[in-house]
MMTF fields as JSON, N, C-alpha, C and O atoms, coordinates in Angstrom:
{
  "mmtfVersion": "1.0.0",
  "mmtfProducer": "UNKNOWN",
  "numBonds": 511,
  "numAtoms": 512,
  "numGroups": 128,
  "numChains": 1,
  "numModels": 1,
  "chainsPerModel": [1],
  "groupsPerChain": [128],
  "chainIdList": ["A"],
  "bondAtomList": [4, 2, 8, 6, 12, 10, 16, 14, 20, 18, 24, 22, 28, 26, 32, 30, 36, 34, 40, 38, 44, 42, 48, 46, 52, 50, 56, 54, 60, 58, 64, 62, 68, 66, 72, 70, 76, 74, 80, 78, 84, 82, 88, 86, 92, 90, 96, 94, 100, 98, 104, 102, 108, 106, 112, 110, 116, 114, 120, 118, 124, 122, 128, 126, 132, 130, 136, 134, 140, 138, 144, 142, 148, 146, 152, 150, 156, 154, 160, 158, 164, 162, 168, 166, 172, 170, 176, 174, 180, 178, 184, 182, 188, 186, 192, 190, 196, 194, 200, 198, 204, 202, 208, 206, 212, 210, 216, 214, 220, 218, 224, 222, 228, 226, 232, 230, 236, 234, 240, 238, 244, 242, 248, 246, 252, 250, 256, 254, 260, 258, 264, 262, 268, 266, 272, 270, 276, 274, 280, 278, 284, 282, 288, 286, 292, 290, 296, 294, 300, 298, 304, 302, 308, 306, 312, 310, 316, 314, 320, 318, 324, 322, 328, 326, 332, 330, 336, 334, 340, 338, 344, 342, 348, 346, 352, 350, 356, 354, 360, 358, 364, 362, 368, 366, 372, 370, 376, 374, 380, 378, 384, 382, 388, 386, 392, 390, 396, 394, 400, 398, 404, 402, 408, 406, 412, 410, 416, 414, 420, 418, 424, 422, 428, 426, 432, 430, 436, 434, 440, 438, 444, 442, 448, 446, 452, 450, 456, 454, 460, 458, 464, 462, 468, 466, 472, 470, 476, 474, 480, 478, 484, 482, 488, 486, 492, 490, 496, 494, 500, 498, 504, 502, 508, 506],
  "bondOrderList": [1, 1, 1, 1, 1, 1, 1, 1, 1, 1, 1, 1, 1, 1, 1, 1, 1, 1, 1, 1, 1, 1, 1, 1, 1, 1, 1, 1, 1, 1, 1, 1, 1, 1, 1, 1, 1, 1, 1, 1, 1, 1, 1, 1, 1, 1, 1, 1, 1, 1, 1, 1, 1, 1, 1, 1, 1, 1, 1, 1, 1, 1, 1, 1, 1, 1, 1, 1, 1, 1, 1, 1, 1, 1, 1, 1, 1, 1, 1, 1, 1, 1, 1, 1, 1, 1, 1, 1, 1, 1, 1, 1, 1, 1, 1, 1, 1, 1, 1, 1, 1, 1, 1, 1, 1, 1, 1, 1, 1, 1, 1, 1, 1, 1, 1, 1, 1, 1, 1, 1, 1, 1, 1, 1, 1, 1, 1],
  "groupList": [{"groupName": "UNK", "atomNameList": ["N", "CA", "C", "O"], "elementList": ["N", "C", "C", "O"], "formalChargeList": [0, 0, 0, 0], "bondAtomList": [1, 0, 2, 1, 3, 2], "bondOrderList": [1, 1, 2], "singleLetterCode": "X", "chemCompType": "L-PEPTIDE LINKING"}],
  "groupTypeList": [0, 0, 0, 0, 0, 0, 0, 0, 0, 0, 0, 0, 0, 0, 0, 0, 0, 0, 0, 0, 0, 0, 0, 0, 0, 0, 0, 0, 0, 0, 0, 0, 0, 0, 0, 0, 0, 0, 0, 0, 0, 0, 0, 0, 0, 0, 0, 0, 0, 0, 0, 0, 0, 0, 0, 0, 0, 0, 0, 0, 0, 0, 0, 0, 0, 0, 0, 0, 0, 0, 0, 0, 0, 0, 0, 0, 0, 0, 0, 0, 0, 0, 0, 0, 0, 0, 0, 0, 0, 0, 0, 0, 0, 0, 0, 0, 0, 0, 0, 0, 0, 0, 0, 0, 0, 0, 0, 0, 0, 0, 0, 0, 0, 0, 0, 0, 0, 0, 0, 0, 0, 0, 0, 0, 0, 0, 0, 0],
  "groupIdList": [1, 2, 3, 4, 5, 6, 7, 8, 9, 10, 11, 12, 13, 14, 15, 16, 17, 18, 19, 20, 21, 22, 23, 24, 25, 26, 27, 28, 29, 30, 31, 32, 33, 34, 35, 36, 37, 38, 39, 40, 41, 42, 43, 44, 45, 46, 47, 48, 49, 50, 51, 52, 53, 54, 55, 56, 57, 58, 59, 60, 61, 62, 63, 64, 65, 66, 67, 68, 69, 70, 71, 72, 73, 74, 75, 76, 77, 78, 79, 80, 81, 82, 83, 84, 85, 86, 87, 88, 89, 90, 91, 92, 93, 94, 95, 96, 97, 98, 99, 100, 101, 102, 103, 104, 105, 106, 107, 108, 109, 110, 111, 112, 113, 114, 115, 116, 117, 118, 119, 120, 121, 122, 123, 124, 125, 126, 127, 128],
  "secStructList": [7, 2, 2, 2, 2, 2, 2, 2, 2, 2, 2, 2, 2, 2, 2, 2, 2, 2, 2, 2, 2, 2, 2, 7, 6, 6, 7, 3, 3, 3, 3, 3, 3, 3, 3, 7, 7, 1, 6, 6, 7, 3, 3, 3, 3, 3, 6, 6, 3, 3, 3, 3, 3, 3, 7, 6, 6, 1, 7, 5, 7, 5, 1, 7, 7, 1, 7, 7, 7, 7, 6, 6, 1, 1, 3, 3, 7, 1, 1, 6, 6, 7, 3, 3, 3, 3, 3, 3, 3, 3, 3, 3, 3, 3, 6, 6, 6, 6, 3, 3, 3, 3, 3, 3, 3, 3, 3, 3, 3, 7, 2, 2, 2, 2, 2, 2, 7, 6, 6, 6, 6, 6, 6, 2, 2, 2, 2, 7],
  "xCoordList": [-12.185, -12.825, -12.412, -12.47, -11.974, -11.27, -10.043, -9.801, -9.355, -8.303, -8.825, -8.379, -9.847, -10.354, -10.83, -10.538, -11.412, -12.086, -11.16, -11.305, -9.875, -9.068, -8.261, -8.057, -7.804, -7.235, -7.995, -7.554, -9.466, -10.339, -10.0, -9.756, -9.998, -10.119, -8.658, -8.63, -7.674, -6.279, -6.399, -6.14, -6.814, -6.89, -7.505, -6.982, -8.719, -9.877, -8.964, -9.017, -8.182, -7.714, -6.558, -6.399, -5.894, -4.432, -4.865, -4.262, -6.077, -6.642, -7.014, -6.773, -7.566, -8.182, -6.888, -6.942, -5.994, -4.605, -4.381, -4.398, -4.08, -3.444, -4.237, -3.774, -5.669, -6.609, -6.212, -6.187, -5.865, -6.008, -4.4, -4.137, -3.607, -2.268, -2.477, -2.012, -3.053, -3.185, -3.668, -3.36, -4.522, -5.397, -4.51, -4.61, -3.558, -3.007, -3.679, -4.203, -3.599, -4.223, -3.948, -2.789, -4.468, -4.175, -3.761, -3.509, -3.793, -3.755, -4.881, -6.014, -4.598, -5.789, -5.374, -4.259, -6.108, -5.806, -6.134, -7.091, -5.35, -5.549, -5.155, -3.925, -5.87, -5.548, -5.306, -6.304, -4.779, -4.725, -3.323, -2.657, -2.833, -1.63, -0.329, -0.19, 0.476, 1.984, 2.848, 3.345, 3.251, 4.127, 5.485, 5.52, 6.529, 7.995, 8.708, 9.64, 8.432, 9.15, 10.519, 11.019, 11.224, 12.479, 13.319, 12.578, 14.306, 14.71, 14.658, 15.284, 13.847, 13.659, 12.315, 11.917, 11.604, 10.118, 9.173, 9.633, 8.102, 6.893, 5.463, 5.454, 4.486, 3.268, 2.22, 2.547, 1.212, 0.045, -1.075, -1.32, -1.958, -3.046, -4.182, -4.418, -5.025, -6.201, -7.375, -7.208, -8.819, -9.966, -9.796, -10.473, -8.998, -8.981, -7.842, -7.481, -7.04, -6.031, -4.769, -4.61, -3.741, -2.331, -1.865, -2.213, -1.228, -0.484, 0.808, 1.144, 1.796, 3.0, 3.802, 3.658, 4.402, 5.395, 6.675, 7.293, 7.41, 8.619, 9.054, 8.701, 9.82, 10.157, 11.684, 12.275, 12.291, 14.031, 14.435, 13.789, 15.265, 15.69, 14.961, 15.405, 13.695, 12.711, 12.039, 12.689, 10.732, 9.814, 10.132, 10.064, 10.507, 10.434, 9.396, 9.434, 8.647, 7.706, 8.5, 9.49, 8.196, 8.911, 7.952, 6.77, 9.048, 8.659, 8.944, 9.345, 8.669, 9.201, 8.32, 7.095, 8.935, 7.981, 8.933, 10.057, 8.698, 7.111, 7.167, 8.275, 6.135, 6.163, 6.377, 6.093, 6.777, 7.327, 6.091, 4.9, 6.423, 5.142, 5.515, 6.678, 4.685, 4.472, 5.292, 5.406, 5.882, 6.09, 4.955, 3.956, 5.128, 4.232, 3.265, 2.564, 3.2, 2.47, 3.147, 2.33, 4.477, 4.93, 5.423, 6.239, 4.894, 5.142, 6.012, 5.689, 7.505, 8.685, 8.244, 7.634, 8.749, 8.698, 9.881, 10.096, 10.917, 11.893, 13.174, 13.182, 14.024, 15.153, 15.15, 14.498, 15.976, 15.931, 14.758, 14.01, 14.602, 13.633, 11.998, 10.943, 12.418, 11.235, 10.14, 10.427, 8.765, 7.443, 6.573, 6.822, 5.373, 4.268, 3.264, 3.226, 2.714, 1.64, 0.522, 0.327, -0.01, -1.438, -0.991, -0.449, -1.111, -1.301, -2.159, -2.814, -2.301, -2.97, -2.116, -1.629, -1.951, -1.239, -1.741, -2.701, -1.254, -1.871, -0.872, 0.346, -1.492, -0.756, -1.046, -2.179, -0.042, -0.177, -0.065, 1.05, -0.931, -0.737, -1.125, -1.644, -0.774, -1.046, -2.332, -2.061, -3.4, -4.407, -4.528, -4.94, -4.085, -4.058, -3.06, -3.196, -1.887, -0.837, -0.84, -0.268, -1.618, -1.684, -0.426, -0.184, 0.468, 1.634, 1.466, 0.878, 2.012, 2.144, 3.448, 4.637, 2.688, 3.858, 4.576, 5.787, 3.685, 4.618, 3.612, 2.426, 4.488, 4.0, 3.917, 4.901, 2.585, 2.601, 2.813, 3.727, 2.062, 2.481, 1.618, 0.621, 2.464, 2.089, 1.87, 2.504, 1.071, 0.743, 0.432, -0.547, 1.375, 0.857, -0.344, -0.703, -1.126, -2.213, -2.029, -1.152, -2.742, -2.785, -2.939, -3.37, -2.711, -2.782, -4.537, -5.133, -5.013, -6.748, -7.218, -8.211, -6.724, -7.66, -8.033, -9.169, -6.587, -6.783, -7.737, -8.594, -7.201, -7.77, -9.456, -10.294, -9.682, -11.066, -11.873, -13.096, -11.101, -11.992, -12.081, -11.118, -13.291, -13.782, -12.891, -12.562, -12.365, -11.931, -10.834, -10.354, -9.931, -8.625, -7.952, -6.76, -8.879, -8.532, -8.087, -7.286, -8.624, -7.892, -6.381, -5.629, -6.248, -4.975, -3.507, -2.388, -3.918, -2.701, -2.246, -1.028, -2.895, -2.513, -1.59, -0.921, -1.633, -0.929, 0.35, 1.41, 0.121, 1.809, 2.816, 3.952, 2.646, 3.351, 4.354, 5.164],
  "yCoordList": [-37.937, -37.023, -36.887, -35.831, -38.138, -38.228, -37.169, -36.453, -37.121, -36.557, -35.014, -34.303, -34.593, -33.269, -32.84, -31.716, -33.484, -33.454, -33.105, -32.127, -33.92, -33.931, -32.684, -32.023, -32.251, -31.068, -29.485, -28.419, -30.053, -28.631, -28.57, -27.512, -29.836, -29.765, -29.03, -28.307, -29.421, -28.854, -27.396, -26.657, -27.04, -25.539, -24.81, -23.804, -25.366, -24.688, -24.779, -23.813, -25.838, -25.834, -24.747, -24.051, -24.691, -23.95, -22.401, -21.58, -22.173, -20.696, -20.398, -19.276, -21.226, -21.188, -21.333, -21.062, -21.704, -21.609, -20.294, -19.517, -19.86, -18.264, -17.345, -16.21, -17.496, -16.582, -16.387, -15.264, -17.545, -17.823, -17.279, -16.598, -17.569, -16.911, -15.574, -15.075, -14.815, -13.524, -12.599, -11.431, -13.47, -12.702, -12.488, -11.415, -13.543, -13.508, -12.958, -11.847, -13.765, -13.347, -11.834, -11.494, -11.203, -10.368, -8.863, -7.763, -9.226, -8.196, -7.466, -7.935, -6.52, -5.602, -4.63, -4.131, -4.239, -3.206, -1.731, -1.318, -1.084, 0.332, 1.12, 1.137, 2.12, 2.787, 4.317, 4.709, 5.025, 6.538, 7.02, 6.368, 8.414, 9.009, 8.327, 8.282, 7.872, 7.481, 8.45, 8.698, 9.141, 10.438, 9.713, 8.831, 10.189, 9.824, 11.084, 11.288, 11.88, 13.439, 13.531, 14.506, 12.793, 12.54, 11.18, 10.198, 10.965, 9.864, 9.019, 9.379, 7.651, 7.181, 7.585, 7.017, 8.26, 9.044, 8.431, 8.466, 7.944, 7.679, 7.387, 6.797, 7.903, 7.801, 7.268, 7.41, 6.777, 6.338, 6.951, 6.44, 8.087, 8.829, 8.282, 8.339, 7.632, 7.1, 7.758, 8.563, 7.124, 7.676, 7.615, 8.401, 6.781, 6.845, 7.518, 7.151, 8.582, 9.2, 8.853, 8.344, 9.065, 8.799, 7.705, 7.493, 6.906, 5.449, 5.593, 5.729, 5.622, 5.704, 4.513, 3.345, 4.724, 3.493, 3.691, 2.63, 4.818, 4.941, 6.361, 7.452, 6.214, 7.607, 7.654, 6.619, 8.493, 8.322, 7.883, 8.338, 7.204, 6.761, 6.133, 6.13, 5.5, 4.933, 4.094, 3.345, 3.895, 2.935, 2.609, 3.601, 1.388, 1.395, -0.084, -1.097, 0.103, -1.207, -2.248, -1.932, -3.288, -4.68, -4.337, -4.005, -4.58, -4.674, -3.301, -2.286, -3.428, -2.764, -1.583, -1.692, -0.432, 0.607, 1.669, 1.613, 2.732, 2.565, 1.709, 1.303, 1.384, 0.438, 1.212, 2.409, 0.769, 1.147, 2.456, 2.255, 3.36, 4.126, 4.186, 3.846, 4.623, 4.88, 6.291, 6.833, 6.947, 8.406, 8.954, 8.577, 10.3, 10.922, 10.743, 11.698, 9.541, 9.253, 9.408, 9.289, 9.659, 10.216, 11.596, 12.063, 12.209, 13.772, 14.102, 14.093, 14.505, 14.844, 16.206, 17.093, 16.162, 17.574, 17.421, 16.425, 18.558, 18.549, 17.963, 18.179, 17.385, 16.852, 15.422, 14.569, 15.163, 13.757, 13.241, 13.955, 12.193, 11.292, 11.169, 10.632, 11.935, 12.064, 12.694, 13.559, 12.552, 13.062, 11.966, 11.274, 11.991, 11.04, 10.658, 11.123, 9.805, 9.156, 8.44, 8.499, 7.94, 7.006, 5.69, 5.334, 4.768, 3.486, 2.67, 3.175, 1.478, 0.645, -0.526, -1.226, -0.71, -1.74, -2.456, -2.126, -3.58, -4.764, -4.635, -4.707, -4.44, -4.244, -4.88, -5.276, -4.994, -5.219, -4.27, -4.126, -3.718, -2.408, -2.764, -3.788, -1.81, -1.606, -0.31, 0.891, -0.747, 0.085, 1.34, 2.477, 0.839, 1.824, 3.0, 4.093, 2.526, 3.374, 4.213, 5.29, 3.489, 4.019, 3.91, 4.804, 2.703, 2.229, 1.059, 0.018, 1.303, 0.096, -0.732, -0.414, -2.127, -3.05, -3.669, -3.892, -3.945, -4.961, -4.739, -5.013, -4.233, -4.435, -5.549, -5.967, -6.282, -7.453, -7.226, -7.839, -6.429, -6.026, -4.731, -4.407, -4.02, -2.549, -2.367, -3.007, -1.587, -1.361, 0.038, 0.515, 0.772, 2.244, 2.289, 1.29, 3.666, 3.882, 5.057, 5.816, 5.386, 6.757, 7.789, 7.441, 9.081, 10.205, 10.152, 10.117, 10.153, 10.284, 9.662, 10.152, 8.503, 7.792, 8.413, 8.534, 8.883, 9.364, 11.018, 11.554, 11.348, 12.951, 12.712, 13.589, 11.7, 11.457, 11.014, 11.145, 10.461, 9.981, 11.035, 11.752, 11.23, 12.554, 12.489, 13.601, 11.336, 11.21, 11.506, 11.789, 11.539, 12.015, 13.091, 13.395, 13.601, 14.721, 15.875, 16.616, 16.111, 17.28, 17.077, 17.967, 15.869, 15.452, 15.885, 16.133, 15.879, 16.294, 17.543, 17.705, 18.415, 19.666, 19.956, 20.983, 19.149, 19.155, 18.399, 18.607, 17.45, 16.987, 17.756, 17.285, 18.762, 19.637, 20.382, 21.238],
  "zCoordList": [-20.336, -19.487, -17.965, -17.336, -17.448, -15.972, -16.022, -15.05, -17.111, -17.157, -16.919, -16.018, -17.866, -17.723, -16.458, -16.05, -15.907, -14.294, -13.537, -12.803, -13.557, -12.6, -12.861, -11.842, -13.86, -14.351, -13.904, -13.473, -14.3, -13.655, -12.186, -11.607, -11.575, -10.197, -9.456, -8.459, -10.183, -9.932, -9.949, -8.999, -11.116, -11.321, -10.188, -9.706, -9.725, -8.814, -7.432, -6.67, -7.108, -5.95, -5.837, -4.834, -6.799, -7.05, -6.853, -6.162, -7.632, -7.336, -6.064, -5.62, -5.4, -3.759, -2.705, -1.505, -3.253, -2.228, -2.353, -1.398, -3.959, -3.821, -3.664, -3.781, -3.352, -2.728, -1.377, -0.872, -0.696, 0.78, 1.038, 2.029, 0.273, 0.449, 0.551, 1.576, -0.223, -0.585, 0.609, 0.851, 1.289, 2.342, 3.602, 4.198, 4.091, 5.048, 6.463, 6.549, 7.4, 8.801, 9.201, 8.966, 9.556, 10.356, 9.498, 9.991, 8.222, 7.122, 6.631, 6.518, 6.398, 5.845, 4.62, 4.769, 3.352, 2.742, 2.947, 3.602, 2.397, 2.753, 2.039, 1.978, 1.178, 0.06, 0.191, 0.795, 0.029, 0.028, -0.441, -1.245, 0.202, -0.196, 0.551, 1.773, -0.294, 0.279, 0.346, -0.752, 1.266, 1.596, 2.063, 2.921, 1.409, 1.537, 1.665, 0.887, 2.457, 2.496, 2.588, 2.027, 3.13, 3.661, 3.743, 3.775, 3.773, 4.055, 5.171, 6.167, 5.21, 6.656, 6.984, 8.001, 6.541, 7.055, 6.0, 4.859, 6.119, 5.301, 6.32, 7.4, 5.71, 6.13, 4.963, 3.785, 5.238, 4.155, 4.836, 5.929, 4.417, 4.27, 3.637, 2.43, 4.699, 4.002, 4.916, 5.832, 4.357, 4.845, 6.687, 7.349, 7.278, 8.812, 9.291, 10.409, 8.646, 8.982, 8.594, 7.484, 9.408, 9.017, 9.425, 10.586, 8.99, 9.313, 9.195, 8.018, 10.062, 10.331, 9.415, 9.777, 8.572, 8.114, 8.472, 8.563, 8.75, 8.829, 9.57, 9.123, 10.69, 11.399, 11.195, 11.505, 10.812, 10.67, 12.316, 13.26, 12.448, 13.692, 14.706, 15.854, 14.373, 15.017, 14.44, 13.711, 14.498, 13.69, 12.338, 11.612, 11.658, 10.501, 10.218, 10.916, 9.206, 8.904, 8.258, 7.598, 8.377, 7.602, 6.198, 6.104, 5.129, 3.978, 3.237, 3.804, 1.849, 0.963, 0.653, 0.701, 0.329, 0.0, -0.517, -0.017, -1.513, -1.85, -3.036, -3.388, -3.693, -4.869, -6.137, -6.099, -7.109, -8.424, -8.856, -8.616, -9.304, -10.116, -11.284, -11.503, -12.393, -13.725, -13.726, -12.627, -14.876, -15.001, -15.006, -15.619, -13.99, -13.784, -12.566, -12.234, -11.879, -10.928, -9.74, -8.827, -9.237, -8.267, -8.215, -9.01, -7.254, -7.394, -6.425, -5.238, -6.96, -5.966, -5.442, -6.039, -4.034, -3.18, -2.533, -1.841, -2.721, -1.865, -2.724, -3.936, -2.25, -2.724, -3.126, -2.525, -4.267, -4.509, -5.142, -5.809, -4.977, -5.169, -4.367, -4.707, -3.196, -2.224, -2.697, -3.525, -2.426, -2.785, -2.127, -1.139, -3.02, -2.569, -4.139, -5.278, -3.555, -4.965, -4.285, -3.071, -4.905, -4.61, -4.645, -5.691, -3.602, -3.429, -2.759, -1.847, -3.021, -2.133, -1.883, -2.771, -0.492, 0.484, 1.169, 1.866, 1.158, 2.34, 3.357, 3.193, 4.414, 5.548, 6.807, 7.08, 7.597, 8.996, 10.178, 10.679, 10.594, 11.602, 13.271, 13.716, 13.839, 15.276, 15.087, 15.052, 15.006, 14.987, 16.108, 15.878, 17.285, 18.61, 18.54, 19.09, 17.657, 17.492, 16.147, 15.976, 15.2, 14.077, 13.175, 12.364, 13.323, 13.03, 11.998, 12.288, 10.802, 9.823, 10.264, 10.226, 10.778, 11.333, 10.25, 10.233, 9.29, 8.176, 6.548, 6.364, 5.701, 4.17, 3.482, 2.871, 3.476, 2.838, 1.282, 0.729, 0.61, -0.725, -0.721, -0.075, -1.808, -2.269, -3.842, -4.681, -4.082, -5.803, -5.822, -5.25, -6.566, -6.854, -7.708, -8.331, -7.772, -8.365, -9.035, -8.622, -10.075, -10.389, -9.542, -8.442, -9.688, -8.841, -8.811, -7.735, -9.683, -10.144, -9.2, -8.662, -8.729, -8.074, -6.754, -6.294, -6.082, -4.77, -4.988, -4.285, -6.054, -6.235, -6.491, -6.28, -6.858, -7.016, -5.779, -5.728, -4.739, -3.361, -2.634, -2.36, -2.242, -1.421, -0.203, 0.208, 0.556, 1.727, 1.805, 2.902, 0.406, 0.28, -0.539, -0.506, -1.256, -2.123, -1.566, -2.135, -0.321, 0.292, 1.118, 1.514, 1.209, 1.961, 0.974, 1.423, -0.412, -1.349, -1.025, -1.091, -0.709, -0.41, 0.911, 1.028, 1.671, 2.791, 2.547, 3.137, 1.565, 1.045, 0.306, 0.332, -0.297, -1.264, -0.125, -0.482]
}
């Protein structure tokens, strides 16, 4: 009985620690269109507008982008593998400049998720 209680307490504590680590102070989740039209250039368009991730020869957010996409969920535009997709990202931002400073994590979403969101659906036409 005591071992069961201790094991349960250990699981609860580890789950709590995992949740705290995932939230990271100063980070927020933003979901929308991830646009990577050319080398070194990327933005995330969400309900609050455009967030600059990278500008060739200039600002570059820390962290990895784009997240891995399933077949058909990344729309190529232009040359190579450049294009856009729908994503949710946990990021640290400079809200005044609308720059993404760090990508803590990123997850690809189906294109339909952004297309169904009224705040995002019209943006896709600008990404072609």
